[in-house]
N, C-alpha and C positions, 0 to 999 in steps of 0.2 A: 475635440476643442483645440483652437489654435493656440499654441503656447505664447505667441506673440501678443495675441489679444489678451490672454488670461494675464500676462506680465503687466500690461499697460493698465488694464482695469484694476488690478490688484494695487499697483502703486497710487492710481488716483484715488481709490478708496482709502487707502492709508494716510493720505494727506487730509488733516483735519481743516476743511475749508469751510466750516460754519460761517455764515455771512459776517459775523462781527470779528472774524480772525482774517489774517492775512492769507490771500490765495497765490502769493508771487511764486513761491516754490513749485506749486502744482503747474502753473502757467509756464514757467521755465522748463519744467520737464516735458510738457507737451511740445513746447516751441523747439526744444532740442531734437526730439524725434522727427518733427515735421521739417526742420532744417536739413536734418541728415538725409531726408527723402526728396531733397530737391525744392522744397517749397521756400519762398521768401518770407520770412518771418518777422513781425515787428510787435513789441509789447507797448501797449499804452499804460504807463504807470503812473498811479495818483497816490495821494495820501488822504485817507478818510479818518478824521478824528485821530490822526497819529498812527493809524493802521495802514501798512502799505497794500495797495492793491493793483491788479492788472487785469487789462484786456488783451486778448491776443488776436491778432490779424495774420494769417499765413494764406499765401496765394501762390498759384502756378498757372501757367498757360499763356497764350498769346494776348496781345493788346487789341482784343476783340470785344464788342458789346454782348450783352446777354448771357453772360456766365450766370453761374449758380454759387449761391452762398448756402453753406451747411453750418448751422449755429446750435450752440448749446451753453449752458452756464456750469460753472465748476463749483459755485457755492451750494452749501446744504443747510437744511434747517438743524437746530440744535438736537443732540442726542442725549446729553448728561441730563439726568434727573428725569427722562422720559420713561415712565413705567412700561414694563412689558419686554424690555430687552433680555435675551437669555444668552446672547453671544457677544463677540467683541464687534462693535460698530465698525471700526476702522480696519477689520480684517475680511478680505474676500473670502467667503466660504462656499464651496461647492458640494452640495449634498443632493443626491437623487436628481430631481428634476428642477431644482431651484439654485439659484447664486445669490448669496446673501452679501449685505454690507450697505452702509448708509451711502446713498447716492446711486445705488445699482438700477433702480428704476427712475430716479429723478436726480441727474440724469448723466452720471459719468459713465455708465456703459455706452452710451451712444457716442460720447467724446472718444472713448477708446476704440470704438468701432471705426470712427472717422479716421483716426491715426492709422488702424490696421488697414483700412481701405486705402488710405494715401500711399502705403507701402507696397501696394499692387497696382497703382495706377502708372500707365506708361505717359508720362508728362509730354513726351514729344508727340504723342498722338492727339493732344488736346487741340480742339478747334475753338473752344470757348474757355475761359478762364473758370478755375475752381478756387474758391475763396472760403476759408474757414473763419468764422468769428465765433470766438469763445469768450464768454463775458464773466464778470464778477457781479455780485450783489443782485442778482435777479430775484432771489427770494424775499428781498426787502423792498420791493418796488421798482424792479427792473432798472436800478440806478446805474449799473455798469454800461448797460447799452445806452442809456441817456447820456452819459459821458462819452461814449464812443462816437455817436453818430456825428457830431459836429467836426470830428477829426477824421472820419472814415475816408473822405476823398484823398486827403494827404497821406495817410496810411497805405491806400492802394496804389499810390503813385501812378504810373503809367497804365494801369489797368482800369478800364472803364468800370464804374460801379455797377454791379449786376442788379437786376430789378426783381429777381426771384430768390427767396430765401426758404430753405427747409429747416425748421425747428424740431429737433428731435424729442420733444417733451413726451412723458408717458401717456401714450393713447392706446396701447395694445395694436398698434399699427392701424388704427382708424384714422382717416384724414379729416382734419378740421381746418376750415377757412376763416373761421370767426372765433372770438372768444369774448366773455364778459370782461369789464374792467375791475378794478379795485379802487375803493376809496377808504382810507384810514384816518381816523381822528380819535381825540380823546376829550372826554368831559370831565373837567375837574370841579369837584364840589368842596367847598370851604364852609365849615360849620363853626361852632363855638365850643372850644373844649372845657373840661372841668372834670370834677371827681364823678365817678360813675354813679354814687349814691345819691346825688342831687341831680338827675337828668334834666329836671325842669329848668335848671339854670343855664344850660347850653343849648346847642342844637346839633344833633348827631348826624355827621356827614354820611356815614354808611346807611343810616335809616333813609335820608334823603336820596341817596344813591339807588336805594330799592325803589322809590317812586319813579326815578328817572328810567330804571331798566324796565319797570311795568309799563311806562308810557310808550317807550320805544318798542317793547314787546308787542303791544297792541297794534302799532303801526306795522310791524314785521307780519302780524297775522292778516292784516288788511292787504298787504302786498301779495300774500300767498293766495288770498281769496280772489284776486283780481289779476289773472294771468294775461300775458301779451298774447293775443291772437296772431300778431305779425311773427313772433319768434317762437310759437308753439312746436313748430317742427324742428327748428334749429336747436333748440334747448328743451326737448321734450320732458326732462325730469324737473325743471325749473325755469319755466317761461316768465320770470319775474325777477326782480333784484332780490337776491338772497343776503341775508343779514347776519352778523355773528358778534357776540361779546367776546372778546378775545383775552382781556386781562382786567382784573378787579384788585386794586390795591387801595388800603385804607387802615386808619388806626394806628395806635401807638402800643397799647396794652389793654388787657381785658378790664381793668379797673379804671380806665379813663374814657370820658366821652370822646368819640372819635372826631377829630378836628378836621380831617380831610379824607378824601376818596377820590380815586381816578378810575374812570372806565375807559378802556380802549375798545372802540367799535370800528368794524369794517363791514363793507357790503359790496356787492357785486353787480353794478349797474349793466343794462344790456346795451348792445351796440345802437348806434344811430339815435342816440338820446343824450341829453345834458347830463353827465355824469353826477352833477352836483344837486339834482332834484331831490333826492332822498336826504342829502346833508341838510338842505335849507328847510325841509319839513321837519326833520327831527329837531333842529335848532329852534323852529317856531313852537313846536309842542312842549319841549322841555323849559323853554323860557316862559311859557305861560302858566308853568306849575306853581302851586303855593308851596314854598320850598321850607315847610315846617317839618319837624319829625313828630312822633307819636307820643312825646312825654308831656304834652300840655304847655310846653314853653312858648312863649311868645316871640322869641328870636327866630330869624330866618337864615338859611344858609344862602351863598351865592354860588353861582356856577359860571364856568368859562369853557367855551369850546375852542379847541386849537384849530389852526388852519388845516385843511385836509390835504394829505397826501394822495395824489391822483395818478393812477395808472389807467391809461385810456383803454376803452375796448378795442377790438380788432374786427374789421370786416373786409377781407380781402376779395379780389374779383374772382369769379369762376373761370373754368375753361382755359387757364394757363397751361404752358407746356409742362410745367412741374406737375400739376394736378394730373395731366394725362400720363406722365411717366410713372408717377406713384400709383395710380389706378392700374396701370398694366402690370407693373412689377409685383405689386401686392394684392393683386386680383381684387381690388376694391372698386366700387360703382358710385359711391355716394360720398358726400362731404357734409360734416355737420358743425356744431358749435361746441367748443371746449368751455367747461364752467369755470376754469382757471385762467389766469393772465400769463402772457409770455413776452419775451423781448420783442415779438413781432409788433406790438403797439409802438415801440420806439423806432423800429425800422420803417414804420409806415411814415414816419415824419420825413424820411429820405426817399420816399417814392419806392419802397421796397415792399412787394406784395409777399406775405409770408404764408406758408402751410405748416401746419403743426400735425406731426406724425412721428411717433417713436416707438421703440421696443418695449419700454417699460409699461407697467400697469398703474393706473391712476390709484387703484385701491391699496396699493403698496407705498405710494409716495407719502413721505412725512411719518411713516408708521414705524413701531419699534420692529426689530427683525425684518427690516426692508429687504427685499428680494425681487429678482426678476426670473421669469421662465427660462430654464436653460436653453431651450429651443431656440427662443429669440436672442438669446445672448450669443449663440454660436452662428446663426443664419444672418445676423444683422449686417455684418461686413459685406457679403455678397449682395444684399439688397441695395446698400449704399453704392457700391461699385455699378450695379446694373442701372441705377437712376442716373449717376453721373455719366456713364458711358452713352446713355440715350440722349442726354442734353448737351454734353461737352465734347464727346468724341465723335458721334455721328449725328448732329444736330439736323433737325428737319430744315 
């Protein structure tokens, strides 16, 4: 195992970059390494609700078109209060055939492998530029990439913007050219509070929320029962929009009628479709409900749907030079669709075609005791170098 790779991966995992926290120190650490290796580094720093955030752009190579972007996000999902952890989430642990730590699969190890690969590149031999884009806030709606794209041309300076991006999300080295989107919104139910001994004098927001959940659940079953034939091959496990109830908060005390309840809902729309179709149908159905509870009260609750956060789906063209290089280096022959979203949907707004392929395993992402296979931890750097050399040192 490369000592340098283990050092960089260990430091990255040690930074607590849960999306709600600052990632600036981690980005500065990555930037310092890439600067030492001869890359031109720029940090795009912003302030999000009082929390400093940064995106990183690092580039090397000639002022030629058709370079290659390698991209990943440094933020992670929360680990505090997540049941199942039996080790320190912020300590890289190597045991037998696994390497453990928050972000090992999703996706700090890929970033460490990029830095490790950069140290071995002969920058003078590059015939096309190599660009690293490391982003913030991917886990909360690809917001870092959204902030980055309007400034990318300026940050690249005299380097023409590449049109191909390799995003190293956890795919067990399968190649994906498409992914579903994400739509997130909340429904807030307002009831009428009071003493729990006289429920008929109020209206219980939690009870009404149960009706809302049941109604949406019926719609979810309908989606499951009518899969898309167009996307059956691309998303064989779920060729339909998938839906999730993520958060439920309500009530004040056990002896009080719950006056309010909020449900956070998300779903994953398919590519090539209006991502808001499900949102509008859910809104129609819940607004048609009789918003009474089960107490016999004549009072009715009210509800409000928030404006949705939309992360668009991705559908990149097939047959690109990057696809060919990945197929050859990884001994892959097919490309599919990822059930999760990536920064590639934001890159598409700048005419950048992204492919998703990384060393991590999706079944480890967001899990307690997150880990990556030791084999892919160790051989990822050479795979990155092989692809970069095919496209940027000896381009066709």
